[in-house]
N, CA, C and O of each residue as an XYZ file, in Angstrom:
612
protein
N      98.840    110.021    153.197
C      97.844    109.293    152.514
C      97.056    110.370    151.329
O      96.158    110.106    150.529
N      97.752    111.600    151.571
C      97.353    112.361    150.065
C      98.167    111.543    149.315
O      97.550    110.834    148.520
N      99.718    111.390    149.330
C     100.066    109.861    147.856
C      99.258    109.463    147.271
O      99.178    109.528    146.045
N      98.073    108.702    148.395
C      97.825    107.822    147.798
C      96.341    108.546    147.126
O      96.029    108.304    145.960
N      95.866    109.050    147.620
C      94.992    110.065    147.073
C      95.415    110.309    145.727
O      94.742    109.924    144.770
N      96.890    111.154    145.558
C      96.989    111.084    143.969
C      97.398    110.574    143.080
O      97.600    110.911    141.914
N      97.584    109.392    143.843
C      97.658    107.968    143.107
C      96.649    107.252    142.040
O      96.664    106.907    140.859
N      95.910    107.236    142.974
C      94.197    107.366    142.705
C      94.023    107.369    141.901
O      93.732    106.480    141.100
N      94.224    109.064    141.796
C      93.442    110.149    140.580
C      94.144    110.072    139.497
O      93.543    110.331    138.454
N      95.745    109.663    139.403
C      95.794    109.784    138.358
C      95.606    108.263    137.861
O      95.790    108.485    136.664
N      95.333    106.643    137.937
C      95.353    106.334    137.493
C      94.124    105.727    137.327
O      94.002    104.505    137.240
N      92.722    106.922    137.254
C      91.493    107.138    136.858
C      91.605    107.889    136.339
O      90.514    108.404    136.091
N      92.822    108.650    135.710
C      92.652    109.631    134.388
C      93.053    108.894    132.992
O      92.526    109.117    131.902
N      94.437    107.668    133.350
C      94.768    106.814    132.549
C      93.531    106.239    132.414
O      93.230    106.007    131.243
N      92.747    105.946    133.214
C      91.867    104.527    132.763
C      90.263    105.299    131.504
O      89.667    104.828    130.535
N      90.167    106.631    132.282
C      89.286    107.603    131.507
C      89.908    108.326    130.460
O      89.178    109.146    129.904
N      91.493    108.194    129.901
C      92.084    108.604    129.316
C      91.724    107.109    128.011
O      91.308    107.234    126.859
N      92.032    105.975    128.663
C      91.153    104.506    127.667
C      91.049    104.713    127.257
O      91.592    105.235    126.283
N      89.391    104.293    127.954
C      87.739    104.888    127.612
C      87.368    106.122    126.753
O      86.242    106.291    126.285
N      88.011    106.644    126.649
C      87.569    107.643    125.846
C      88.755    107.485    124.197
O      88.149    108.003    123.259
N      89.506    107.189    123.954
C      90.375    106.643    122.940
C      88.949    105.769    122.686
O      88.053    106.561    122.393
N      88.679    104.969    122.702
C      87.972    103.298    122.460
C      86.584    104.483    121.873
O      86.175    104.421    120.713
N      86.015    105.502    122.902
C      84.160    106.034    122.855
C      85.096    106.759    121.021
O      84.613    106.791    119.889
N      86.013    107.055    121.343
C      85.996    107.779    119.842
C      86.099    107.321    118.848
O      85.578    107.674    117.790
N      87.084    106.103    119.149
C      87.105    104.997    117.936
C      85.601    104.889    117.793
O      84.926    105.579    117.029
N      85.093    103.840    118.704
C      83.483    103.622    118.470
C      82.491    105.053    117.643
O      81.918    104.795    116.584
N      82.385    106.515    118.258
C      81.646    107.447    117.782
C      81.934    108.020    116.689
O      81.400    108.972    116.120
N      83.094    107.185    116.341
C      83.539    108.260    114.555
C      82.708    106.657    113.781
O      81.749    106.847    113.032
N      83.130    105.346    114.023
C      82.865    103.783    113.513
C      81.146    104.084    113.313
O      80.902    103.725    112.161
N      80.537    104.327    113.623
C      78.862    104.447    113.728
C      78.437    105.605    113.046
O      77.275    106.001    113.139
N      79.400    106.251    112.281
C      79.200    107.226    111.525
C      78.802    107.109    110.069
O      79.287    105.980    109.987
N      78.266    107.347    108.684
C      77.686    107.755    108.060
C      79.242    107.861    107.092
O      80.118    108.363    107.795
N      79.617    107.594    106.032
C      80.764    108.619    105.360
C      82.122    108.064    106.203
O      83.248    108.330    105.783
N      81.911    107.264    107.440
C      83.269    107.258    107.640
C      83.786    105.198    107.623
O      83.204    104.342    108.289
N      84.654    105.017    106.928
C      84.975    103.518    106.933
C      85.790    102.719    108.356
O      86.964    102.912    108.669
N      85.011    101.983    108.932
C      85.600    101.357    109.817
C      86.010    100.414    109.930
O      85.265     99.629    109.343
N      87.141     99.713    110.531
C      87.527     98.045    110.397
C      88.756     97.806    111.495
O      89.927     98.123    111.285
N      88.055     96.944    113.174
C      88.776     96.511    114.001
C      88.539     94.493    113.939
O      87.718     93.664    113.546
N      89.578     94.546    114.466
C      90.257     93.707    114.590
C      90.214     92.949    115.795
O      91.334     93.306    116.159
N      89.912     92.340    116.537
C      90.182     91.574    118.001
C      91.889     91.483    118.403
O      92.799     92.007    117.762
N      92.005     90.730    119.546
C      93.177     90.159    120.079
C      92.228     89.000    119.800
O      93.085     88.244    120.255
N      91.428     88.326    119.530
C      90.723     86.351    118.977
C      91.458     86.736    117.741
O      92.434     86.205    117.210
N      90.774     87.765    117.413
C      90.700     87.294    115.416
C      92.202     87.213    115.425
O      92.281     86.131    114.844
N      93.348     87.523    115.633
C      94.753     87.185    115.782
C      95.192     86.722    115.895
O      96.167     86.448    115.196
N      94.629     85.902    117.528
C      95.288     84.907    117.825
C      94.270     83.536    116.453
O      94.656     82.371    116.355
N      93.580     83.850    115.978
C      92.652     82.701    115.004
C      93.549     82.417    113.653
O      93.754     81.433    112.942
N      93.983     83.819    113.670
C      94.720     83.650    112.116
C      95.868     83.307    112.190
O      96.720     83.899    112.853
N      96.224     81.370    110.896
C      97.564     80.542    110.721
C      98.477     81.175    110.128
O      99.656     81.225    110.476
N      97.991     81.686    109.215
C      99.469     82.566    108.810
C      98.965     84.296    108.443
O      97.922     84.395    107.797
N      99.438     85.162    108.706
C      98.727     86.132    108.796
C     100.294     86.457    108.201
O     101.422     86.611    108.669
N      99.557     86.462    106.720
C     100.669     87.896    105.075
C      99.849     88.313    104.565
O      98.694     87.892    104.636
N     100.339     89.517    103.735
C      99.817     89.964    103.530
C     100.424     91.552    101.946
O     100.800     92.699    102.187
N     100.361     91.296    101.414
C     100.919     91.616    100.144
C     102.835     92.047    101.289
O     103.375     93.039    101.777
N     103.051     90.930    101.196
C     104.820     91.216    102.069
C     105.026     91.582    103.300
O     106.136     91.586    103.831
N     103.606     92.029    104.027
C     103.811     91.920    104.686
C     103.634     90.688    106.103
O     102.466     90.348    106.292
N     104.494     90.164    106.873
C     104.376     89.114    107.472
C     103.800     90.071    109.068
O     104.318     91.041    109.621
N     102.414     89.192    109.452
C     102.253     89.358    110.965
C     102.720     88.662    111.816
O     102.554     89.094    112.956
N     103.326     87.605    111.709
C     102.958     86.488    112.482
C     103.749     85.998    113.450
O     103.500     85.061    114.209
N     104.929     86.819    113.384
C     105.742     87.777    115.726
C     104.248     88.586    115.850
O     104.391     89.262    116.870
N     103.229     88.783    115.447
C     102.566     89.713    116.222
C     101.400     88.743    116.940
O     100.457     89.215    117.576
N     101.545     87.798    116.804
C     100.473     86.703    117.147
C     100.664     86.315    118.391
O     101.625     85.557    118.523
N      99.564     86.802    120.193
C      99.815     86.566    121.016
C      99.753     88.486    121.600
O      98.876     88.906    122.355
N     100.581     89.122    121.178
C     101.036     90.289    121.510
C     100.102     91.767    120.904
O     100.729     92.821    120.794
N      99.021     91.737    120.641
C      98.170     92.411    118.990
C      97.163     92.137    120.252
O      96.751     90.990    120.429
N      96.682     93.435    121.321
C      95.116     93.155    121.595
C      94.087     93.421    120.754
O      93.073     92.722    120.732
N      94.322     94.762    119.769
C      93.471     94.889    118.719
C      94.128     96.040    117.769
O      94.844     97.013    118.004
N      93.727     95.651    116.943
C      93.708     96.841    115.645
C      92.182     97.888    114.989
O      91.108     97.409    114.624
N      92.492     99.099    115.010
C      90.957     99.880    115.155
C      91.796    100.173    113.778
O      93.019    100.147    113.910
N      91.139    100.523    112.124
C      91.556    101.608    111.478
C      90.156    102.684    110.919
O      89.196    102.121    110.393
N      90.145    104.143    111.076
C      88.818    104.135    110.674
C      89.444    105.236    109.320
O      90.580    105.568    109.660
N      89.136    105.788    108.151
C      88.774    106.730    106.706
C      87.404    106.791    106.443
O      86.374    106.120    106.509
N      88.200    108.807    105.841
C      86.915    109.076    106.140
C      86.908    109.565    104.735
O      87.829    108.791    104.473
N      86.629    110.337    103.249
C      86.965    111.451    102.659
C      85.617    112.317    102.202
O      85.400    112.743    101.067
N      84.721    112.477    103.439
C      83.679    113.441    103.846
C      84.750    114.775    105.337
O      85.082    114.606    106.510
N      84.928    116.176    104.144
C      85.422    116.999    104.763
C      85.306    116.750    106.373
O      86.088    116.426    107.267
N      83.326    117.210    106.227
C      83.246    117.556    107.905
C      83.779    116.751    109.017
O      84.076    116.960    110.193
N      83.789    115.617    108.094
C      84.307    114.106    109.527
C      85.670    114.105    109.499
O      86.454    113.859    110.415
N      85.845    114.351    108.566
C      87.789    114.354    108.209
C      88.161    115.762    109.409
O      88.866    115.612    110.407
N      87.725    116.624    109.141
C      87.806    117.866    109.868
C      87.537    117.586    111.728
O      88.323    117.804    112.650
N      85.869    116.934    111.774
C      86.229    116.641    113.210
C      87.723    115.138    113.932
O      88.519    115.205    114.869
N      87.515    114.301    113.166
C      88.035    113.385    113.376
C      89.499    113.515    113.177
O      90.247    112.741    113.773
N      90.137    114.756    112.108
C      91.441    115.173    112.042
C      92.301    116.021    114.093
O      93.376    115.838    114.663
N      90.330    117.353    114.644
C      90.601    117.925    115.461
C      90.660    116.880    117.036
O      91.535    117.089    117.876
N      89.893    116.093    117.165
C      89.500    115.084    118.294
C      90.782    113.608    118.314
O      91.271    113.072    119.309
N      90.997    113.325    117.022
C      92.273    112.489    117.716
C      93.942    112.738    117.719
O      94.956    112.051    117.851
N      93.541    114.352    117.457
C      95.025    114.963    117.392
C      95.345    115.527    118.355
O      96.465    115.966    118.613
N      93.967    115.598    119.281
C      93.991    116.244    120.628
C      93.890    114.391    121.918
O      93.549    114.495    123.096
N      94.125    113.508    121.513
C      94.799    112.533    122.146
C      95.781    112.554    122.168
O      96.152    111.967    123.184
N      97.111    113.150    121.239
C      98.175    112.446    121.259
C      98.883    113.515    122.546
O      99.143    114.718    122.528
N      99.018    112.618    123.457
C      99.869    113.056    124.549
C     101.361    113.854    124.690
O     101.858    114.369    123.689
N     101.923    113.906    125.789
C     102.838    114.042    125.879
C     103.522    112.450    126.430
O     104.736    112.284    126.543
N     102.811    111.699    126.639
C     103.259    109.866    126.401
C     103.595    109.774    125.353
O     104.807    109.601    125.223
N     103.086    109.811    124.578
C     103.302    109.465    123.313
C     104.178    110.386    122.232
O     103.962    111.545    121.879
N     105.778    109.015    121.623
C     106.118    109.511    120.995
C     106.480    109.499    119.544
O     106.569    108.490    118.844
N     106.788    111.418    118.969
C     106.699    111.072    117.539
C     107.779    109.798    116.779
O     109.000    109.839    116.930
N     107.227    108.941    116.138
C     108.371    108.829    115.426
C     108.552    108.345    114.184
O     109.290    107.470    113.729
N     107.706    109.106    113.690
C     108.451    109.657    112.019
C     106.717    109.884    111.258
O     105.543    109.529    111.366
N     107.710    110.793    110.420
C     106.594    111.555    109.699
C     106.986    111.696    108.363
O     108.144    111.638    107.950
N     106.135    111.852    107.810
C     106.149    111.257    105.668
C     104.981    112.697    105.217
O     104.188    113.568    105.572
N     105.591    112.126    104.343
C     105.186    113.228    103.743
C     105.297    112.286    101.550
O     106.081    112.147    100.611
N     104.259    112.055    101.862
C     103.772    111.724    100.310
C     102.979    112.604     98.509
O     101.994    111.986     98.106
N     103.188    113.240     98.055
C     102.376    114.014     97.378
C     102.414    114.476     98.139
O     103.365    114.792     98.854
N     100.160    114.852     98.282
C      99.008    115.990     99.183
C      98.741    114.691    100.608
O      97.576    114.656    101.002
N      99.651    113.789    101.262
C      99.355    113.467    102.327
C     100.899    113.362    103.384
O     102.099    113.601    103.250
N     100.174    112.967    104.211
C     101.144    113.512    105.669
C     100.766    113.079    106.718
O     100.025    113.640    107.525
N     101.271    111.993    106.789
C     101.341    111.082    108.033
C     102.225    111.166    109.097
O     103.431    111.409    109.042
N     101.536    110.947    110.070
C     102.582    111.252    111.359
C     102.539    109.742    112.074
O     101.651    109.041    111.588
N     103.142    109.243    112.893
C     103.559    107.738    113.428
C     104.210    108.255    114.770
O     105.126    109.074    114.698
N     103.750    107.787    116.024
C     103.462    108.086    117.664
C     103.440    106.180    118.425
O     103.019    105.063    118.124
N     103.989    106.682    119.220
C     103.912    105.636    120.118
C     103.947    105.963    121.591
O     104.473    106.932    122.139
N     103.207    104.852    122.175
C     103.103    104.988    123.102
C     104.365    103.934    123.792
O     104.383    102.726    123.560
N     105.320    104.587    124.607
C     106.024    102.798    125.184
C     106.133    103.387    127.018
O     105.624    104.281    127.694
N     107.087    102.291    127.220
C     107.113    101.909    128.360
C     108.640    100.768    128.373
O     108.472     99.558    128.220
N     110.060    101.361    128.574
C     110.841    100.014    128.541
C     110.722     99.622    127.470
O     109.755    100.154    126.925
N     111.253     98.902    126.831
C     111.116     98.252    125.035
C     109.639     98.060    124.618
O     109.326     98.133    123.429
N     108.842     97.846    125.465
C     106.981     97.409    125.154
C     106.691     98.407    124.626
O     107.255     99.385    125.117
N     105.790     98.683    123.503
C     105.335     99.407    122.586
C     103.738     99.195    123.433
O     103.685     97.985    123.652
N     102.343     99.907    124.030
C     101.975     99.678    123.803
C     100.656     99.627    123.197
O      99.608     98.982    123.145
N     101.638    101.266    122.509
C     100.092    101.899    121.466
C     101.181    102.396    120.077
O     102.139    103.166    120.137
N     100.783    101.852    119.187
C     101.043    102.250    117.669
C      99.977    103.815    117.130
O      98.770    104.034    117.021
N     100.562    104.184    117.030
C      99.451    105.387    116.346
C      99.280    106.329    114.574
O     100.100    107.155    114.173
N      98.317    105.993    113.987
C      99.125    106.615    112.671
C      98.208    107.791    112.226
O      97.203    107.190    111.847
N      97.986    109.033    112.063
C      97.342    109.749    112.019
C      98.282    110.268    110.447
O      99.455    110.556    110.210
N      96.844    110.168    109.526
C      97.326    110.771    107.705
C      96.159    111.946    107.618
O      94.978    111.604    107.670
N      96.424    112.951    107.523
C      95.855    113.401    106.323
C      96.103    113.768    105.141
O      97.201    114.245    104.853
N      95.082    113.603    104.206
C      94.729    113.818    102.548
C      94.194    114.268    101.931
O      93.007    114.271    102.257
N      94.494    114.931    100.719
C      93.659    115.942     99.945
C      92.581    115.149    100.224
O      92.206    115.889    101.133
N      91.883    114.413    100.226
C      90.381    113.980     99.993
C      89.588    114.223    101.247
O      88.497    114.776    101.390
N      90.703    113.473    102.443
C      90.279    113.067    103.796
C      91.453    112.478    104.557
O      92.629    112.349    104.216
N      90.916    112.204    105.512
C      91.977    111.899    106.994
C      91.515    110.415    107.730
O      90.369    110.271    108.156
N      92.489    109.396    107.821
C      92.808    108.499    108.182
C      93.592    108.413    109.769
O      94.303    109.234    110.348
N      93.181    107.234    110.113
C      93.818    107.200    111.439
C      93.854    105.346    111.717
O      93.009    104.496    111.434
N      95.268    105.218    112.409
C      94.873    103.978    112.231
C      95.839    103.214    114.114
O      96.929    103.769    114.245
N      95.629    102.509    114.931
C      95.294    102.510    115.719
C      95.939    100.752    116.358
O      95.019     99.935    116.403
N      96.852    100.383    116.654
C      97.705     99.106    116.988
C      97.714     98.911    118.944
O      98.509     99.517    119.662
N      96.673     97.968    119.442
C      97.637     97.966    120.860
C      97.769     97.107    120.907
O      97.135     96.305    120.222
N      98.819     96.733    121.880
C      99.230     95.830    122.660
C     100.610     95.515    123.552
O     100.950     96.373    124.366
N     101.345     94.396    123.424
C     102.794     94.752    123.910
C     103.594     94.400    122.927
O     103.458     93.211    122.637
N     104.146     94.801    122.484
C     105.320     94.961    121.179
C     106.731     95.402    121.272
O     106.949     96.188    122.195
N     107.689     95.094    120.566
C     108.565     96.365    120.557
C     109.077     96.380    119.337
O     109.127     95.404    118.589
N     109.506     97.574    119.079
C     109.379     98.197    117.625
C     110.566     97.041    116.515
O     110.973     97.276    115.377
N     110.800     96.003    117.269
C     111.877     95.034    116.502
C     111.101     93.920    115.227
O     111.296     93.599    114.055
N     109.928     93.558    116.588
C     108.334     93.236    116.155
C     107.705     93.878    114.984
O     107.178     93.150    114.143
N     107.701     95.520    114.791
C     107.449     96.295    113.813
C     108.291     96.301    113.144
O     107.841     96.785    112.105
N     110.207     95.877    112.872
C     111.087     95.781    112.092
C     110.782     94.584    110.826
O     110.642     94.737    109.613
N     110.753     93.475    111.600
C     110.646     91.997    111.725
C     108.923     91.998    110.308
O     109.033     91.321    109.285
N     107.869     92.653    110.518
C     106.497     92.842    110.306
C     107.162     93.703    108.746
O     106.939     92.889    107.850
N     107.862     94.980    108.108
C     107.402     95.658    107.187
C     109.556     94.983    106.501
O     110.062     95.405    105.461
N     110.245     93.998    107.444
C     111.259     93.892    106.472
C     111.381     92.718    105.262
O     112.400     92.237    104.767
N     109.792     92.404    104.938
C     109.593     91.495    104.044
C     109.227     92.622    102.504
O     109.791     92.593    101.411
N     108.249     93.406    102.911
C     108.352     94.417    102.321
C     108.929     94.728    100.927
O     109.553     95.763    101.162
N     109.117     94.437     99.499
C     110.364     95.413     99.330
C     111.119     94.007     98.626
O     111.869     94.148     97.660
N     110.927     93.090     99.025
C     111.282     92.159     98.675
C     111.130     91.483     97.439
O     111.653     90.381     97.270
């Protein structure tokens, strides 16, 4: 009986964590001096040919739940976003890559179960501000490689 309660508690914590992420994106998306983009699964389904700047997103159709992007160059908002989004990264996230280009530092994380990735998130500190990109769904690293394989060709 105790194990059942523990399982329910873990499920509730996991669910509240997902709601916390959505609430955090919603919180910052409505603020002044914060640029936001939200693309839903339905929008991804409606796009007949999703290709831009050499990125072919067709193989992601049906695999993406949503794409969310937040960006600010306001120092106060950037500090708040950096603190709050960094606290969302936990032991379920695996660091995939760090990129430093000039005064921009970006870190990519994935939440993965087996071969499927349920969340890909990028946190980027720039000289002027902070950006976060989150891709939710069920896709593989191969899907991500296929998207970026056309870049530079």
